[in-house]
N, C-alpha and C positions, 0 to 999 in steps of 0.2 A: 504494500500500500504506500502511496506517495506521502512523504512527510512534507506538509505544507510550509512548516517553518523553515526547513532546509531549502525548500524551493524558493521562498522569498529571500533567504540569505544569499542564494546564488544569482539573483537577478542583477543585471548590470544597471543598477539604479543607485542614486545617492543614499547613504545610510539613513538619514532622517525620513526619506520616503518609505524605506522598508519598515521602519518602526511604526509609521502611520498605517501602513498596510496591515500590520499585525493587529492594530486596533479592530479592524474589520473581522479578523479571525477570533478575537477574544470572546465574542458571544458564543459561537458554537463550541469553542474549546473549553470554555468555563462550564459547560454542561457535563463535563466528565463526572461520572458517578463517584469515582474515588475522591476527586477534589471536593465535591459537594458533601460526601460522607465525612471527610476530614474536617471540613468547615463546621458541619453539624456537631461533631464530637468535640470541637474546641471553641465554644462560644466566647471564651475570654479573649480570643484573638480574632475570630472570623464572624462575619455577620452579613448575610444577604447576597443577592445576585451581584451587586456591584463589587463586593469584596472578591468574589470568585473571578469576575472578569479582570480585575486589576491584578490578582495573583497570577492568573494564567498569562496575562500579557507580560508581567515581569519576568517569568521564567523564559518565555519565548524571546523577548527582547534581549535578555541576558545571553541566550545562545547566539543570537545574530551578532551582537556586539563582540562577544568573545571570539567568534570566528574571524571578525575583522581585525581584532587586536593581534591574533596569532599570525596574521599575514603582514609581513613588513611593508608591502605596497599599500595596503588599506588601513594600516594602523594609524597614520596621521589623521585620516578622516574620522576614525572612531574617537580619537582623543579630542577632536574639535567639538564633541558633544558636551564637554565640560564647560560649565558656567565659570566666569571669572571668580577666583577663590580668594578668600581672606586668609593668608597664611601668617598673620601677625603672631598668634600664639606660638607657632613653631619657630618663627624667626626670633621671638623674644627668648624662648628656651635655649636656642643656639647661642644667643649673645651672652647668656649667663655662664657659658664655658662648659667644657666637657661634652659628653655625648647626650643624645636625646632618643628616647623610645617613642616612635610613632605607633600608637596603639590602634590597630584596625579591628574589624569584625567581619564575619562572613555574611555580610548584608550588602544589598545593592548589586550592580552588574559585576559578574565575576572577573577578577584580575584587573579591573579598571583602575583602581587606586594605585596598584603596583606600577602599571604602565605609566600612569600620569606622573607619579613621583619620580620615576626614572628620568623624566624629561625636565626636572626642576633644578638640576645642577647640584644635587646633594651628594655627600659622601655616603651613599646608601648601601646597607646590607639588608637582605630580605630573607626572612624565614618563610619557606614555602615548600610545597610538594614538588620536588624536582621532576617527578614523572609527569607532571601536569603542565610542563613548559614546552613551547615549540623549540626545536633544536637550535634555531638560529639565535635565540635570545641569550642563553648562557654563553654561546660562542662569541658573541659581540660584547658581553658584559662579564668577563671572567672575574671570579672571586666575589660576585655580587650576591649569589644565591646559596643559601644553606638549607638543607633539608633537616628539620629537627626530629623527624620521626624514627629513624633507625636507632634502637636502644644502644647498640654497641658504639655508636658515634656521638651519643648525646653529650657526654662529658667534654669531648674535644670541641664540639660545636659551641658549648657554653663558654669555654675558654677563648675561642676565636671571637665570639661575640663580645665578651667582656673587654678584650684587647681593643676591638674596634671602637667600642663606646668610650673607653679611657683615652683614646686618641682623638676624641671629638667627633666620632662618626655618628650616623643616624641609623637606627635599627627599625625596620618595618616588620611588625609581627602582630598576630592576632592571638588573644588569650582564649578564645572559644574554639580551640583545637586541642583536644585532650590527648596530647601525645606523650605525656610524662608517665612515670611509674605510679603516681598517686594522684590521679585526677580527682577533683572535687565536684560533686553533683549538687545542684540547688534546684528546688521546685519553684517555678514561676509561671504564671499564666496557664496553669494546668498542664505543664510539660516539664520533664526533667532536662536540665541543661548541664553539660559537663564542661569543665574548664581545667586548664593546666595550672599548676602552682609555679611552673618554671619561670614565667614572665614576671609575675609580681615578686618572686624571690630575687630575680636579677635586678629589678628596679630598686628593691630595698637594699640589697647588698652593695650596689654601686652608687646609690643615692643620686640617680640621674633623673631629670625631669621627664614626665610622660605627657604626651599630647595625643588625645583621642582624635583620630582622623577617619572620617567615613566618606565614601563616595556613594551617593544615593540618587535613585531616580527622582527627578522632579519634572513631571510630564515626560516629554521625549528627550529631555536634557539630563545632565548629571551634575549634581551639586556636591562639591567637596567642602566638608565642614570640619573645622579644627576647634577643639576645646581642650584646655588644660585639665588634666586629671590631678586633683589635689591629693597628695599622699596622706594616708591616715596618721593618727597620733603615733610618733616614733616610740613612745613609752609602752605601746601595746606589745604583748608577747608575740613571737614570730608568726605563729599560725593564726592568731586573732588578727594581726596586721594584714596578712595575706587575704583572709576572709573579708575584711573590711575593704581592701583594695578591689577585690573581685565584685563586691557589692556596689562599689562606685562605678565600676565598669558596666555592670548590669543596668544601673540607673541611666546610663547613656544609651544602651541598646534598647531598653524596654519601650520607650515611645515609638521607636521605629518598628519593632515587632508588633506592637499593639495597633498602630495607626496607619502603616503604609504597606499593604500586602504586596505591592509590586516589588518591594525590596527584600522579601523573604526568600532568599536564594535556596534554602533547604527544601522548599516546596517542589523542586524538580524531582524529588523522590516520590511525590504524589502525582505530579503531572508529567506524563511522558511527552515526547515531541508532538503526538497527535492529541494529547489532552484526554485520553480515554483509559489509561491504565497506569500502573506503577512503572517508573523507569528502572530498567535493569533489575527488577525484583527487589528494589530497596524497600525498607520498612517505612510506613507512613509516619513513624516517630523518629525519623532520621536526624532531627535537629541536634540531639545531644552530641553527635560525633563530627558534624560539620566537615564532610570530606572535601 
């Protein structure tokens, strides 16, 4: 059966036109029984026909934009979807000296923030799934990408990252990737969410500033938003400090999860390319692992 989203992605049209064409598919796509069932089971997040249409469009638009970002010829057009961004919090953190953690989340169009930050002239190190990158990107940006997932390499990766931050570098990483040995699970909005302790532990140990940065759909454009994440009370015991840090991280994520279904990237496990079944056999409760 023809995949209509892939067909639109392959059309020789400007990217904004493709995103508008997906609006027309969102109505039929959002009638997916599995998407509607997921919405009915999660009233804390989902509500009504409009929610399903927006959620379906966000998954489809993310696929189309990701395909463009992975192609070096079409990547510049994809990056032009970004609205002018206020990076004052990041610039201020860098002026304070030392490194900066740019704290991302698995929300919004996939990999958009990473690609956008690569063009900002920053001394950037990225924690990311190395298997999920187009081959040309690591080849043209050697030393930029570290995969935090392999257990045998985790210690070395942390040392490399600490050295990079101590030299004044910038780390882009998301805490909602439970890749460590002791992930923490919290219940919010009727779902379990798993987080890694590694990133808050690194922030506390090195005492570097953290700037939460999200790239989110705003209509058919992408808005990059920066907010400083204030560290918890340094007198707290270590585990309590990390829990408080993750709670502040969640407070930044929660309004997006609750109010903008087009940015719920994990719903690709509920909506497949045709919008009528689970993608790849994934669980409809996939958000805890954020692949």
